[in-house]
All heavy atoms as a GROMACS GRO file, in nm:
protein
  647
    1MET      N    1   8.839   8.047  12.752
    1MET     CA    2   8.850   7.902  12.774
    1MET      C    3   8.833   7.838  12.637
    1MET      O    4   8.737   7.859  12.569
    1MET     CB    5   8.753   7.857  12.874
    1MET     CG    6   8.749   7.712  12.888
    1MET     SD    7   8.607   7.659  12.987
    1MET     CE    8   8.694   7.600  13.129
    2ASN      N    9   8.927   7.754  12.600
    2ASN     CA   10   8.923   7.685  12.470
    2ASN      C   11   8.875   7.538  12.495
    2ASN      O   12   8.885   7.482  12.602
    2ASN     CB   13   9.056   7.680  12.406
    2ASN     CG   14   9.107   7.819  12.369
    2ASN    OD1   15   9.029   7.898  12.343
    2ASN    ND2   16   9.238   7.836  12.367
    3SER      N   17   8.821   7.479  12.395
    3SER     CA   18   8.783   7.340  12.402
    3SER      C   19   8.843   7.269  12.291
    3SER      O   20   8.925   7.322  12.212
    3SER     CB   21   8.630   7.330  12.386
    3SER     OG   22   8.581   7.364  12.258
    4ASP      N   23   8.818   7.134  12.287
    4ASP     CA   24   8.879   7.054  12.178
    4ASP      C   25   8.826   7.092  12.038
    4ASP      O   26   8.894   7.080  11.941
    4ASP     CB   27   8.852   6.905  12.203
    4ASP     CG   28   8.926   6.849  12.326
    4ASP    OD1   29   9.034   6.917  12.357
    4ASP    OD2   30   8.888   6.747  12.379
    5GLU      N   31   8.699   7.141  12.039
    5GLU     CA   32   8.636   7.180  11.917
    5GLU      C   33   8.644   7.315  11.873
    5GLU      O   34   8.655   7.352  11.756
    5GLU     CB   35   8.484   7.139  11.924
    5GLU     CG   36   8.416   7.152  11.789
    5GLU     CD   37   8.267   7.103  11.796
    5GLU    OE1   38   8.228   7.048  11.897
    5GLU    OE2   39   8.201   7.119  11.694
    6TYR      N   40   8.655   7.415  11.972
    6TYR     CA   41   8.660   7.556  11.940
    6TYR      C   42   8.780   7.618  11.997
    6TYR      O   43   8.834   7.578  12.102
    6TYR     CB   44   8.528   7.621  11.989
    6TYR     CG   45   8.406   7.569  11.933
    6TYR    CD1   46   8.326   7.475  12.000
    6TYR    CD2   47   8.362   7.618  11.810
    6TYR    CE1   48   8.216   7.432  11.936
    6TYR    CE2   49   8.248   7.570  11.753
    6TYR     CZ   50   8.176   7.472  11.816
    6TYR     OH   51   8.064   7.429  11.758
    7ASN      N   52   8.818   7.729  11.946
    7ASN     CA   53   8.932   7.803  11.984
    7ASN      C   54   8.898   7.948  11.980
    7ASN      O   55   8.832   7.999  11.880
    7ASN     CB   56   9.054   7.768  11.899
    7ASN     CG   57   9.177   7.830  11.949
    7ASN    OD1   58   9.208   7.828  12.072
    7ASN    ND2   59   9.273   7.871  11.864
    8MET      N   60   8.945   8.035  12.073
    8MET     CA   61   8.922   8.171  12.070
    8MET      C   62   9.062   8.247  12.041
    8MET      O   63   9.153   8.210  12.105
    8MET     CB   64   8.865   8.234  12.206
    8MET     CG   65   8.837   8.373  12.199
    8MET     SD   66   8.759   8.437  12.348
    8MET     CE   67   8.852   8.366  12.483
    9GLU      N   68   9.054   8.345  11.958
    9GLU     CA   69   9.176   8.419  11.921
    9GLU      C   70   9.150   8.565  11.922
    9GLU      O   71   9.042   8.616  11.890
    9GLU     CB   72   9.212   8.382  11.771
    9GLU     CG   73   9.356   8.418  11.735
    9GLU     CD   74   9.387   8.368  11.598
    9GLU    OE1   75   9.424   8.245  11.582
    9GLU    OE2   76   9.372   8.437  11.498
   10VAL      N   77   9.242   8.633  11.991
   10VAL     CA   78   9.229   8.785  12.006
   10VAL      C   79   9.329   8.842  11.911
   10VAL      O   80   9.454   8.820  11.917
   10VAL     CB   81   9.253   8.829  12.156
   10VAL    CG1   82   9.247   8.979  12.168
   10VAL    CG2   83   9.153   8.751  12.247
   11LEU      N   84   9.284   8.939  11.828
   11LEU     CA   85   9.371   9.006  11.731
   11LEU      C   86   9.365   9.158  11.757
   11LEU      O   87   9.266   9.217  11.811
   11LEU     CB   88   9.321   8.982  11.589
   11LEU     CG   89   9.325   8.838  11.541
   11LEU    CD1   90   9.255   8.828  11.400
   11LEU    CD2   91   9.459   8.787  11.531
   12ARG      N   92   9.469   9.226  11.718
   12ARG     CA   93   9.470   9.373  11.716
   12ARG      C   94   9.466   9.402  11.567
   12ARG      O   95   9.526   9.338  11.481
   12ARG     CB   96   9.596   9.431  11.772
   12ARG     CG   97   9.604   9.449  11.916
   12ARG     CD   98   9.545   9.358  12.002
   12ARG     NE   99   9.573   9.368  12.143
   12ARG     CZ  100   9.576   9.275  12.226
   12ARG    NH1  101   9.540   9.158  12.188
   12ARG    NH2  102   9.595   9.299  12.359
   13GLU      N  103   9.389   9.501  11.525
   13GLU     CA  104   9.375   9.544  11.387
   13GLU      C  105   9.406   9.684  11.371
   13GLU      O  106   9.357   9.764  11.451
   13GLU     CB  107   9.239   9.509  11.335
   13GLU     CG  108   9.200   9.362  11.336
   13GLU     CD  109   9.062   9.335  11.287
   13GLU    OE1  110   8.974   9.420  11.302
   13GLU    OE2  111   9.039   9.224  11.227
   14VAL      N  112   9.487   9.722  11.267
   14VAL     CA  113   9.507   9.860  11.236
   14VAL      C  114   9.449   9.883  11.098
   14VAL      O  115   9.490   9.829  11.001
   14VAL     CB  116   9.661   9.888  11.237
   14VAL    CG1  117   9.688  10.034  11.197
   14VAL    CG2  118   9.717   9.860  11.375
   15TRP      N  119   9.347   9.963  11.094
   15TRP     CA  120   9.271   9.993  10.969
   15TRP      C  121   9.305  10.124  10.911
   15TRP      O  122   9.332  10.218  10.975
   15TRP     CB  123   9.124   9.990  11.001
   15TRP     CG  124   9.065   9.858  11.032
   15TRP    CD1  125   9.052   9.803  11.152
   15TRP    CD2  126   9.011   9.759  10.944
   15TRP    NE1  127   9.008   9.677  11.149
   15TRP    CE2  128   8.972   9.659  11.012
   15TRP    CE3  129   8.995   9.765  10.802
   15TRP    CZ2  130   8.917   9.542  10.954
   15TRP    CZ3  131   8.945   9.648  10.740
   15TRP    CH2  132   8.900   9.540  10.819
   16ASN      N  133   9.317  10.117  10.772
   16ASN     CA  134   9.324  10.244  10.696
   16ASN      C  135   9.179  10.282  10.661
   16ASN      O  136   9.112  10.208  10.578
   16ASN     CB  137   9.409  10.225  10.570
   16ASN     CG  138   9.419  10.351  10.489
   16ASN    OD1  139   9.323  10.433  10.475
   16ASN    ND2  140   9.540  10.375  10.433
   17ASN      N  141   9.129  10.381  10.729
   17ASN     CA  142   8.979  10.409  10.706
   17ASN      C  143   8.947  10.464  10.566
   17ASN      O  144   8.831  10.456  10.532
   17ASN     CB  145   8.942  10.519  10.812
   17ASN     CG  146   8.946  10.465  10.949
   17ASN    OD1  147   8.918  10.344  10.978
   17ASN    ND2  148   8.984  10.552  11.047
   18LYS      N  149   9.047  10.508  10.494
   18LYS     CA  150   9.020  10.552  10.358
   18LYS      C  151   9.024  10.439  10.263
   18LYS      O  152   8.937  10.427  10.173
   18LYS     CB  153   9.119  10.658  10.315
   18LYS     CG  154   9.106  10.789  10.391
   18LYS     CD  155   9.209  10.897  10.346
   18LYS     CE  156   9.190  11.022  10.431
   18LYS     NZ  157   9.282  11.125  10.393
   19SER      N  158   9.123  10.350  10.267
   19SER     CA  159   9.133  10.243  10.164
   19SER      C  160   9.067  10.112  10.205
   19SER      O  161   9.044  10.031  10.120
   19SER     CB  162   9.282  10.226  10.136
   19SER     OG  163   9.345  10.152  10.252
   20GLY      N  164   9.047  10.094  10.336
   20GLY     CA  165   8.990   9.965  10.382
   20GLY      C  166   9.092   9.856  10.406
   20GLY      O  167   9.052   9.744  10.442
   21GLU      N  168   9.224   9.888  10.390
   21GLU     CA  169   9.323   9.797  10.415
   21GLU      C  170   9.342   9.772  10.566
   21GLU      O  171   9.314   9.859  10.643
   21GLU     CB  172   9.459   9.839  10.358
   21GLU     CG  173   9.461   9.853  10.206
   21GLU     CD  174   9.580   9.929  10.155
   21GLU    OE1  175   9.598  10.042  10.197
   21GLU    OE2  176   9.660   9.864  10.082
   22CYS      N  177   9.391   9.656  10.604
   22CYS     CA  178   9.409   9.628  10.744
   22CYS      C  179   9.529   9.547  10.772
   22CYS      O  180   9.575   9.462  10.695
   22CYS     CB  181   9.283   9.549  10.789
   22CYS     SG  182   9.286   9.482  10.961
   23ILE      N  183   9.592   9.580  10.890
   23ILE     CA  184   9.703   9.493  10.938
   23ILE      C  185   9.659   9.430  11.063
   23ILE      O  186   9.610   9.501  11.158
   23ILE     CB  187   9.828   9.584  10.960
   23ILE    CG1  188   9.880   9.646  10.832
   23ILE    CG2  189   9.942   9.494  11.026
   23ILE    CD1  190   9.984   9.745  10.848
   24GLU      N  191   9.664   9.299  11.071
   24GLU     CA  192   9.624   9.222  11.187
   24GLU      C  193   9.745   9.175  11.258
   24GLU      O  194   9.847   9.138  11.195
   24GLU     CB  195   9.542   9.097  11.151
   24GLU     CG  196   9.407   9.112  11.093
   24GLU     CD  197   9.351   8.986  11.059
   24GLU    OE1  198   9.411   8.882  11.042
   24GLU    OE2  199   9.225   8.986  11.037
   25ILE      N  200   9.747   9.187  11.395
   25ILE     CA  201   9.861   9.148  11.474
   25ILE      C  202   9.799   9.052  11.583
   25ILE      O  203   9.702   9.095  11.649
   25ILE     CB  204   9.934   9.262  11.544
   25ILE    CG1  205   9.988   9.358  11.434
   25ILE    CG2  206  10.047   9.210  11.629
   25ILE    CD1  207   9.902   9.479  11.426
   26GLY      N  208   9.855   8.931  11.590
   26GLY     CA  209   9.801   8.838  11.689
   26GLY      C  210   9.883   8.711  11.697
   26GLY      O  211   9.996   8.704  11.634
   27PRO      N  212   9.839   8.611  11.768
   27PRO     CA  213   9.907   8.494  11.772
   27PRO      C  214   9.913   8.415  11.635
   27PRO      O  215   9.818   8.439  11.560
   27PRO     CB  216   9.834   8.403  11.877
   27PRO     CG  217   9.698   8.468  11.893
   27PRO     CD  218   9.713   8.614  11.840
   28ASP      N  219  10.021   8.341  11.609
   28ASP     CA  220  10.023   8.273  11.478
   28ASP      C  221   9.913   8.176  11.473
   28ASP      O  222   9.870   8.107  11.560
   28ASP     CB  223  10.162   8.212  11.465
   28ASP     CG  224  10.185   8.099  11.554
   28ASP    OD1  225  10.211   8.119  11.676
   28ASP    OD2  226  10.183   7.980  11.509
   29ARG      N  227   9.868   8.153  11.347
   29ARG     CA  228   9.772   8.053  11.319
   29ARG      C  229   9.802   7.906  11.328
   29ARG      O  230   9.719   7.821  11.328
   29ARG     CB  231   9.703   8.086  11.177
   29ARG     CG  232   9.655   8.226  11.173
   29ARG     CD  233   9.523   8.237  11.111
   29ARG     NE  234   9.475   8.378  11.130
   29ARG     CZ  235   9.387   8.429  11.056
   29ARG    NH1  236   9.335   8.359  10.959
   29ARG    NH2  237   9.346   8.554  11.078
   30ASP      N  238   9.932   7.885  11.330
   30ASP     CA  239   9.984   7.746  11.346
   30ASP      C  240   9.998   7.701  11.488
   30ASP      O  241  10.042   7.595  11.517
   30ASP     CB  242  10.114   7.730  11.270
   30ASP     CG  243  10.094   7.764  11.125
   30ASP    OD1  244   9.997   7.736  11.064
   30ASP    OD2  245  10.196   7.834  11.074
   31ALA      N  246   9.966   7.796  11.580
   31ALA     CA  247   9.971   7.765  11.729
   31ALA      C  248  10.113   7.726  11.769
   31ALA      O  249  10.131   7.634  11.852
   31ALA     CB  250   9.870   7.659  11.765
   32LEU      N  251  10.212   7.802  11.714
   32LEU     CA  252  10.350   7.777  11.747
   32LEU      C  253  10.405   7.867  11.862
   32LEU      O  254  10.521   7.866  11.896
   32LEU     CB  255  10.442   7.788  11.629
   32LEU     CG  256  10.406   7.688  11.518
   32LEU    CD1  257  10.498   7.721  11.386
   32LEU    CD2  258  10.429   7.540  11.556
   33GLY      N  259  10.313   7.948  11.915
   33GLY     CA  260  10.350   8.046  12.020
   33GLY      C  261  10.427   8.166  11.970
   33GLY      O  262  10.506   8.224  12.033
   34MET      N  263  10.404   8.200  11.846
   34MET     CA  264  10.478   8.314  11.780
   34MET      C  265  10.367   8.427  11.749
   34MET      O  266  10.247   8.408  11.761
   34MET     CB  267  10.543   8.275  11.653
   34MET     CG  268  10.643   8.167  11.676
   34MET     SD  269  10.772   8.144  11.548
   34MET     CE  270  10.685   8.130  11.403
   35ILE      N  271  10.426   8.551  11.722
   35ILE     CA  272  10.341   8.661  11.677
   35ILE      C  273  10.331   8.660  11.530
   35ILE      O  274  10.434   8.645  11.456
   35ILE     CB  275  10.412   8.796  11.730
   35ILE    CG1  276  10.439   8.803  11.878
   35ILE    CG2  277  10.332   8.917  11.680
   35ILE    CD1  278  10.308   8.793  11.963
   36GLU      N  279  10.211   8.685  11.477
   36GLU     CA  280  10.196   8.685  11.339
   36GLU      C  281  10.138   8.826  11.295
   36GLU      O  282  10.045   8.873  11.363
   36GLU     CB  283  10.100   8.575  11.292
   36GLU     CG  284  10.082   8.565  11.141
   36GLU     CD  285  10.003   8.446  11.101
   36GLU    OE1  286   9.959   8.367  11.183
   36GLU    OE2  287   9.977   8.434  10.974
   37VAL      N  288  10.191   8.880  11.188
   37VAL     CA  289  10.144   9.000  11.129
   37VAL      C  290  10.094   8.974  10.995
   37VAL      O  291  10.158   8.914  10.912
   37VAL     CB  292  10.255   9.111  11.126
   37VAL    CG1  293  10.210   9.241  11.067
   37VAL    CG2  294  10.315   9.137  11.262
   38ARG      N  295   9.963   9.007  10.969
   38ARG     CA  296   9.898   8.981  10.842
   38ARG      C  297   9.841   9.104  10.776
   38ARG      O  298   9.795   9.196  10.846
   38ARG     CB  299   9.783   8.881  10.861
   38ARG     CG  300   9.821   8.754  10.914
   38ARG     CD  301   9.703   8.660  10.940
   38ARG     NE  302   9.631   8.691  11.061
   38ARG     CZ  303   9.665   8.649  11.182
   38ARG    NH1  304   9.762   8.575  11.196
   38ARG    NH2  305   9.593   8.688  11.288
   39TYR      N  306   9.862   9.120  10.640
   39TYR     CA  307   9.804   9.226  10.566
   39TYR      C  308   9.678   9.182  10.505
   39TYR      O  309   9.677   9.074  10.434
   39TYR     CB  310   9.906   9.276  10.466
   39TYR     CG  311   9.836   9.366  10.360
   39TYR    CD1  312   9.818   9.495  10.388
   39TYR    CD2  313   9.803   9.314  10.235
   39TYR    CE1  314   9.759   9.582  10.291
   39TYR    CE2  315   9.738   9.396  10.136
   39TYR     CZ  316   9.712   9.528  10.174
   39TYR     OH  317   9.661   9.605  10.082
   40LYS      N  318   9.574   9.250  10.514
   40LYS     CA  319   9.450   9.225  10.448
   40LYS      C  320   9.412   9.338  10.354
   40LYS      O  321   9.414   9.456  10.392
   40LYS     CB  322   9.330   9.204  10.540
   40LYS     CG  323   9.344   9.078  10.623
   40LYS     CD  324   9.213   9.037  10.706
   40LYS     CE  325   9.125   9.147  10.745
   40LYS     NZ  326   9.017   9.099  10.833
   41ASP      N  327   9.387   9.312  10.225
   41ASP     CA  328   9.342   9.412  10.133
   41ASP      C  329   9.193   9.447  10.164
   41ASP      O  330   9.123   9.379  10.248
   41ASP     CB  331   9.362   9.366   9.990
   41ASP     CG  332   9.275   9.258   9.943
   41ASP    OD1  333   9.170   9.224  10.002
   41ASP    OD2  334   9.313   9.200   9.832
   42PRO      N  335   9.144   9.550  10.092
   42PRO     CA  336   9.000   9.584  10.122
   42PRO      C  337   8.898   9.476  10.106
   42PRO      O  338   8.791   9.490  10.166
   42PRO     CB  339   8.976   9.699  10.018
   42PRO     CG  340   9.122   9.764   9.997
   42PRO     CD  341   9.209   9.636  10.001
   43SER      N  342   8.926   9.376  10.026
   43SER     CA  343   8.830   9.268  10.007
   43SER      C  344   8.836   9.169  10.126
   43SER      O  345   8.754   9.070  10.121
   43SER     CB  346   8.844   9.198   9.867
   43SER     OG  347   8.968   9.125   9.877
   44GLY      N  348   8.934   9.175  10.209
   44GLY     CA  349   8.956   9.081  10.317
   44GLY      C  350   9.053   8.971  10.289
   44GLY      O  351   9.086   8.892  10.369
   45PHE      N  352   9.113   8.976  10.162
   45PHE     CA  353   9.211   8.881  10.129
   45PHE      C  354   9.340   8.898  10.205
   45PHE      O  355   9.390   9.012  10.211
   45PHE     CB  356   9.241   8.883   9.975
   45PHE     CG  357   9.348   8.796   9.933
   45PHE    CD1  358   9.329   8.656   9.922
   45PHE    CD2  359   9.473   8.848   9.899
   45PHE    CE1  360   9.435   8.570   9.877
   45PHE    CE2  361   9.576   8.770   9.852
   45PHE     CZ  362   9.553   8.627   9.842
   46ILE      N  363   9.392   8.798  10.272
   46ILE     CA  364   9.516   8.811  10.336
   46ILE      C  365   9.631   8.782  10.240
   46ILE      O  366   9.649   8.664  10.198
   46ILE     CB  367   9.528   8.710  10.460
   46ILE    CG1  368   9.424   8.743  10.564
   46ILE    CG2  369   9.660   8.709  10.521
   46ILE    CD1  370   9.409   8.646  10.674
   47GLY      N  371   9.701   8.886  10.198
   47GLY     CA  372   9.800   8.888  10.099
   47GLY      C  373   9.940   8.851  10.148
   47GLY      O  374  10.009   8.779  10.072
   48GLN      N  375   9.973   8.896  10.265
   48GLN     CA  376  10.108   8.884  10.309
   48GLN      C  377  10.098   8.850  10.458
   48GLN      O  378  10.011   8.907  10.530
   48GLN     CB  379  10.194   8.998  10.280
   48GLN     CG  380  10.208   9.030  10.141
   48GLN     CD  381  10.279   9.166  10.116
   48GLN    OE1  382  10.302   9.235  10.216
   48GLN    NE2  383  10.302   9.201   9.995
   49ARG      N  384  10.188   8.771  10.509
   49ARG     CA  385  10.198   8.744  10.650
   49ARG      C  386  10.338   8.710  10.691
   49ARG      O  387  10.422   8.666  10.610
   49ARG     CB  388  10.107   8.633  10.698
   49ARG     CG  389  10.140   8.503  10.645
   49ARG     CD  390  10.044   8.393  10.679
   49ARG     NE  391  10.112   8.265  10.684
   49ARG     CZ  392  10.088   8.177  10.775
   49ARG    NH1  393  10.008   8.194  10.874
   49ARG    NH2  394  10.160   8.069  10.774
   50ILE      N  395  10.376   8.753  10.810
   50ILE     CA  396  10.512   8.719  10.865
   50ILE      C  397  10.495   8.675  11.008
   50ILE      O  398  10.414   8.735  11.082
   50ILE     CB  399  10.608   8.835  10.844
   50ILE    CG1  400  10.747   8.795  10.881
   50ILE    CG2  401  10.563   8.956  10.914
   50ILE    CD1  402  10.857   8.894  10.840
   51GLU      N  403  10.574   8.584  11.052
   51GLU     CA  404  10.572   8.532  11.189
   51GLU      C  405  10.704   8.557  11.257
   51GLU      O  406  10.806   8.553  11.193
   51GLU     CB  407  10.537   8.383  11.196
   51GLU     CG  408  10.403   8.353  11.138
   51GLU     CD  409  10.381   8.200  11.131
   51GLU    OE1  410  10.474   8.123  11.168
   51GLU    OE2  411  10.276   8.162  11.097
   52PHE      N  412  10.703   8.590  11.391
   52PHE     CA  413  10.824   8.611  11.469
   52PHE      C  414  10.815   8.541  11.598
   52PHE      O  415  10.705   8.541  11.665
   52PHE     CB  416  10.834   8.766  11.506
   52PHE     CG  417  10.833   8.862  11.391
   52PHE    CD1  418  10.726   8.928  11.346
   52PHE    CD2  419  10.958   8.897  11.329
   52PHE    CE1  420  10.730   9.024  11.242
   52PHE    CE2  421  10.964   8.979  11.220
   52PHE     CZ  422  10.849   9.049  11.178
   53PRO      N  423  10.916   8.480  11.637
   53PRO     CA  424  10.923   8.434  11.781
   53PRO      C  425  10.900   8.557  11.875
   53PRO      O  426  10.936   8.671  11.838
   53PRO     CB  427  11.064   8.371  11.802
   53PRO     CG  428  11.109   8.345  11.658
   53PRO     CD  429  11.042   8.453  11.574
   54ILE      N  430  10.849   8.532  11.986
   54ILE     CA  431  10.815   8.650  12.079
   54ILE      C  432  10.939   8.738  12.104
   54ILE      O  433  10.927   8.863  12.093
   54ILE     CB  434  10.753   8.598  12.211
   54ILE    CG1  435  10.619   8.538  12.184
   54ILE    CG2  436  10.745   8.711  12.317
   54ILE    CD1  437  10.557   8.467  12.293
   55GLU      N  438  11.053   8.682  12.139
   55GLU     CA  439  11.169   8.768  12.163
   55GLU      C  440  11.207   8.858  12.043
   55GLU      O  441  11.251   8.970  12.055
   55GLU     CB  442  11.282   8.688  12.214
   55GLU     CG  443  11.266   8.629  12.356
   55GLU     CD  444  11.232   8.731  12.456
   55GLU    OE1  445  11.303   8.840  12.462
   55GLU    OE2  446  11.140   8.716  12.537
   56CYS      N  447  11.200   8.794  11.925
   56CYS     CA  448  11.232   8.861  11.803
   56CYS      C  449  11.130   8.967  11.781
   56CYS      O  450  11.162   9.092  11.739
   56CYS     CB  451  11.238   8.769  11.683
   56CYS     SG  452  11.272   8.853  11.525
   57ALA      N  453  10.997   8.946  11.808
   57ALA     CA  454  10.891   9.043  11.781
   57ALA      C  455  10.918   9.167  11.880
   57ALA      O  456  10.891   9.283  11.832
   57ALA     CB  457  10.756   8.984  11.811
   58LYS      N  458  10.962   9.144  12.000
   58LYS     CA  459  10.990   9.260  12.083
   58LYS      C  460  11.101   9.346  12.029
   58LYS      O  461  11.100   9.468  12.030
   58LYS     CB  462  11.042   9.201  12.223
   58LYS     CG  463  10.932   9.139  12.305
   58LYS     CD  464  10.989   9.083  12.430
   58LYS     CE  465  10.882   9.004  12.509
   58LYS     NZ  466  10.940   8.951  12.638
   59LEU      N  467  11.206   9.284  11.969
   59LEU     CA  468  11.311   9.365  11.906
   59LEU      C  469  11.269   9.434  11.778
   59LEU      O  470  11.299   9.552  11.758
   59LEU     CB  471  11.428   9.277  11.878
   59LEU     CG  472  11.507   9.220  11.993
   59LEU    CD1  473  11.618   9.118  11.950
   59LEU    CD2  474  11.571   9.340  12.067
   60VAL      N  475  11.182   9.374  11.701
   60VAL     CA  476  11.123   9.432  11.583
   60VAL      C  477  11.040   9.560  11.625
   60VAL      O  478  11.047   9.662  11.559
   60VAL     CB  479  11.041   9.334  11.502
   60VAL    CG1  480  10.958   9.404  11.391
   60VAL    CG2  481  11.132   9.226  11.436
   61ALA      N  482  10.950   9.545  11.730
   61ALA     CA  483  10.878   9.652  11.774
   61ALA      C  484  10.961   9.767  11.827
   61ALA      O  485  10.944   9.890  11.795
   61ALA     CB  486  10.782   9.610  11.889
   62GLN      N  487  11.066   9.735  11.897
   62GLN     CA  488  11.165   9.837  11.940
   62GLN      C  489  11.235   9.903  11.826
   62GLN      O  490  11.255  10.030  11.821
   62GLN     CB  491  11.268   9.772  12.036
   62GLN     CG  492  11.368   9.877  12.089
   62GLN     CD  493  11.470   9.802  12.186
   62GLN    OE1  494  11.470   9.687  12.201
   62GLN    NE2  495  11.554   9.884  12.246
   63ALA      N  496  11.272   9.823  11.724
   63ALA     CA  497  11.338   9.889  11.607
   63ALA      C  498  11.247   9.981  11.527
   63ALA      O  499  11.290  10.080  11.477
   63ALA     CB  500  11.386   9.770  11.514
   64ILE      N  501  11.120   9.941  11.516
   64ILE     CA  502  11.023  10.028  11.450
   64ILE      C  503  11.007  10.158  11.519
   64ILE      O  504  11.002  10.265  11.466
   64ILE     CB  505  10.884   9.956  11.438
   64ILE    CG1  506  10.897   9.840  11.342
   64ILE    CG2  507  10.773  10.052  11.406
   64ILE    CD1  508  10.773   9.749  11.333
   65MET      N  509  11.001  10.149  11.655
   65MET     CA  510  10.984  10.278  11.731
   65MET      C  511  11.112  10.364  11.723
   65MET      O  512  11.099  10.486  11.709
   65MET     CB  513  10.961  10.247  11.886
   65MET     CG  514  10.827  10.180  11.909
   65MET     SD  515  10.679  10.263  11.844
   65MET     CE  516  10.692  10.419  11.931
   66LEU      N  517  11.232  10.304  11.724
   66LEU     CA  518  11.348  10.383  11.702
   66LEU      C  519  11.351  10.441  11.563
   66LEU      O  520  11.396  10.562  11.540
   66LEU     CB  521  11.479  10.290  11.721
   66LEU     CG  522  11.502  10.250  11.870
   66LEU    CD1  523  11.608  10.139  11.872
   66LEU    CD2  524  11.536  10.372  11.953
   67CYS      N  525  11.310  10.373  11.460
   67CYS     CA  526  11.306  10.426  11.319
   67CYS      C  527  11.200  10.550  11.317
   67CYS      O  528  11.240  10.643  11.252
   67CYS     CB  529  11.258  10.315  11.229
   67CYS     SG  530  11.266  10.366  11.060
   68ILE      N  531  11.089  10.532  11.386
   68ILE     CA  532  10.993  10.644  11.393
   68ILE      C  533  11.054  10.762  11.457
   68ILE      O  534  11.040  10.876  11.405
   68ILE     CB  535  10.868  10.602  11.464
   68ILE    CG1  536  10.786  10.497  11.380
   68ILE    CG2  537  10.786  10.719  11.504
   68ILE    CD1  538  10.676  10.429  11.452
   69ASP      N  539  11.129  10.741  11.557
   69ASP     CA  540  11.198  10.852  11.629
   69ASP      C  541  11.294  10.922  11.537
   69ASP      O  542  11.302  11.041  11.530
   69ASP     CB  543  11.265  10.807  11.758
   69ASP     CG  544  11.176  10.769  11.869
   69ASP    OD1  545  11.057  10.800  11.863
   69ASP    OD2  546  11.215  10.699  11.966
   70ASP      N  547  11.375  10.835  11.471
   70ASP     CA  548  11.470  10.896  11.372
   70ASP      C  549  11.407  10.973  11.263
   70ASP      O  550  11.449  11.091  11.225
   70ASP     CB  551  11.557  10.790  11.310
   70ASP     CG  552  11.651  10.716  11.405
   70ASP    OD1  553  11.675  10.772  11.511
   70ASP    OD2  554  11.700  10.609  11.372
   71LEU      N  555  11.297  10.921  11.204
   71LEU     CA  556  11.228  10.996  11.097
   71LEU      C  557  11.163  11.119  11.150
   71LEU      O  558  11.160  11.224  11.075
   71LEU     CB  559  11.124  10.900  11.031
   71LEU     CG  560  11.191  10.783  10.945
   71LEU    CD1  561  11.083  10.697  10.900
   71LEU    CD2  562  11.268  10.838  10.836
   72ASP      N  563  11.100  11.112  11.263
   72ASP     CA  564  11.050  11.237  11.323
   72ASP      C  565  11.152  11.347  11.341
   72ASP      O  566  11.129  11.460  11.307
   72ASP     CB  567  10.979  11.200  11.467
   72ASP     CG  568  10.839  11.138  11.458
   72ASP    OD1  569  10.784  11.144  11.340
   72ASP    OD2  570  10.794  11.088  11.553
   73ALA      N  571  11.276  11.311  11.389
   73ALA     CA  572  11.380  11.405  11.405
   73ALA      C  573  11.420  11.463  11.272
   73ALA      O  574  11.440  11.584  11.256
   73ALA     CB  575  11.495  11.340  11.475
   74ILE      N  576  11.425  11.391  11.173
   74ILE     CA  577  11.463  11.428  11.032
   74ILE      C  578  11.359  11.518  10.981
   74ILE      O  579  11.392  11.634  10.928
   74ILE     CB  580  11.486  11.309  10.936
   74ILE    CG1  581  11.615  11.234  10.981
   74ILE    CG2  582  11.483  11.358  10.791
   74ILE    CD1  583  11.626  11.105  10.907
   75ASN      N  584  11.234  11.486  10.997
   75ASN     CA  585  11.123  11.567  10.953
   75ASN      C  586  11.118  11.700  11.024
   75ASN      O  587  11.088  11.806  10.965
   75ASN     CB  588  10.990  11.500  10.965
   75ASN     CG  589  10.979  11.380  10.865
   75ASN    OD1  590  11.041  11.378  10.761
   75ASN    ND2  591  10.895  11.285  10.897
   76GLN      N  592  11.138  11.703  11.156
   76GLN     CA  593  11.141  11.825  11.234
   76GLN      C  594  11.251  11.919  11.190
   76GLN      O  595  11.241  12.039  11.180
   76GLN     CB  596  11.154  11.794  11.384
   76GLN     CG  597  11.016  11.733  11.438
   76GLN     CD  598  11.029  11.696  11.587
   76GLN    OE1  599  11.132  11.716  11.649
   76GLN    NE2  600  10.926  11.632  11.629
   77ALA      N  601  11.372  11.856  11.163
   77ALA     CA  602  11.488  11.935  11.119
   77ALA      C  603  11.464  11.994  10.986
   77ALA      O  604  11.496  12.112  10.953
   77ALA     CB  605  11.610  11.852  11.115
   78SER      N  606  11.388  11.921  10.898
   78SER     CA  607  11.356  11.967  10.765
   78SER      C  608  11.263  12.086  10.768
   78SER      O  609  11.277  12.185  10.692
   78SER     CB  610  11.300  11.856  10.686
   78SER     OG  611  11.262  11.901  10.556
   79VAL      N  612  11.161  12.076  10.864
   79VAL     CA  613  11.066  12.188  10.879
   79VAL      C  614  11.137  12.309  10.929
   79VAL      O  615  11.108  12.421  10.881
   79VAL     CB  616  10.949  12.139  10.976
   79VAL    CG1  617  10.867  12.269  11.014
   79VAL    CG2  618  10.865  12.040  10.901
   80LYS      N  619  11.228  12.297  11.022
   80LYS     CA  620  11.308  12.408  11.077
   80LYS      C  621  11.395  12.477  10.970
   80LYS      O  622  11.402  12.596  10.961
   80LYS     CB  623  11.386  12.368  11.192
   80LYS     CG  624  11.311  12.341  11.320
   80LYS     CD  625  11.404  12.306  11.438
   80LYS     CE  626  11.322  12.276  11.560
   80LYS     NZ  627  11.406  12.234  11.669
   81ALA      N  628  11.452  12.392  10.887
   81ALA     CA  629  11.544  12.444  10.776
   81ALA      C  630  11.461  12.526  10.676
   81ALA      O  631  11.511  12.620  10.617
   81ALA     CB  632  11.610  12.330  10.709
   82GLU      N  633  11.336  12.487  10.653
   82GLU     CA  634  11.253  12.560  10.548
   82GLU      C  635  11.200  12.683  10.610
   82GLU      O  636  11.165  12.780  10.534
   82GLU     CB  637  11.134  12.468  10.518
   82GLU     CG  638  11.173  12.344  10.432
   82GLU     CD  639  11.056  12.248  10.416
   82GLU    OE1  640  10.940  12.286  10.447
   82GLU    OE2  641  11.077  12.147  10.343
   83SER      N  642  11.194  12.707  10.746
   83SER     CA  643  11.138  12.830  10.798
   83SER      C  644  11.237  12.936  10.823
   83SER      O  645  11.360  12.926  10.802
   83SER     CB  646  11.054  12.800  10.923
   83SER     OG  647  11.129  12.737  11.024
   0.00000   0.00000   0.00000
């Protein structure tokens, strides 16, 4: 529950446990109803951010998954060719 004075935000964070870098995924900070992806360096500085309308974010997520599938197939074919 939000009030006029306070606001609650839920973020997903993907951490690199070795370097301390983090990618945050959550609602945009401008309250425009979009998805925002932010990169934080090990000191916590937010260096880069990008915002997507929800429908676009769904397509970007799908495109990332398809790219992962393609790269996995290439890597598996490469391993088979080496053996």
